[in-house]
N, C-alpha and C positions, 0 to 999 in steps of 0.2 A: 318899113323897118330899115334902119341904116345898116350898111355893110360893115362888118367887124373885121378888121385886119388881124390875121393870125400871125403871132410872133413865135419863132422857134426859140426855145429856151434850152441852153446847154447846161446840163448838170454834171458835177464832177463824178467821175467813174469810181473814185476811191474814197472811202470814208476816212475822216481824220480823227485822231484821238483813240483812246482805248475803247475796246468793246465793252458794252455794258454787261454787268453780271447781276443776275437775279437769283440764281440758285447756288448752293454750296459747291456742287459738282459742275465744272465748266462743260462737261459733255452734255448735261441737261440743257444748259443755255444754248449749246450748239444745235441740239435736236429741236428745241423750240424755235430757233431762228430759221432752221431748215423748213419746219412745218409752216411757219407764218409766210415765208417767201413762196413756198409751193402753193399755199392758199391764195396768195395775191396773183400768182400766175394763172391758176385755175379760174379765178374770178374774171381776170382780163380776157382769157380765152372764151369763157362763157358769154361775156358781153359781146365779143366780136362775132361769135357764132350766132347770137341772137340778132345782131345787126344783119348778118348775111341772110338768115332765114326771113327776116322781115322784108328786106329788099327783094329777095327772090319771089316772095309771095306777091309783092306789089308790082314788080317789073317783069318777072320771068327770066331775065338775064341781067347780069351786073358786071361791073368792072371793079378793079381795085380802087379806082378813083371814086366810084359810087360808095364803096365801103368807107373810105377815109373821109368823105364829105358828109356822111350821114349825121344828122342832128336829131337825136331822139326827142320825142315830145315829153311833156311833164308826166303824162300817164305812163309812158314807156320807162322813164327814169324811176318812177315810183314802183313799177313792177320789178325792175332790176334791183332796186334797193331792197325790196321785200325778199327776193330770191337770195341776195347776198347776205342779208341778216339771218335767214334760215340756214344757209350754208355754214356761216360762222357758228351758229348755235349747234348744228349737227356735229361739225368737226371738233369743236371745243367742248362739246357736251354740256352747254349751258342749258338750263331748264328753267322755265317760268315757275315761280312758286305757286303751289296749289292752294 
């Protein structure tokens, strides 16, 4: 397998343009934005925790470099995706039709 060069991408820190509005009350939009951003952070933390747990189980001791270099297998990615989908469904109260 060929080595893949990792490139750092710099994203702007500030959004341009007007904030999207979906609800009549801007406070509702603000709450929804807060909720979605918090969900994204929880999901990212859960993924990092999963990485740490897997590496500790495999190696017993790890470094930050080990965490940053971790490449999950397709099976691990699928497991994480399933957790994330369940998380979104629980928080947003999406239910499968009966």
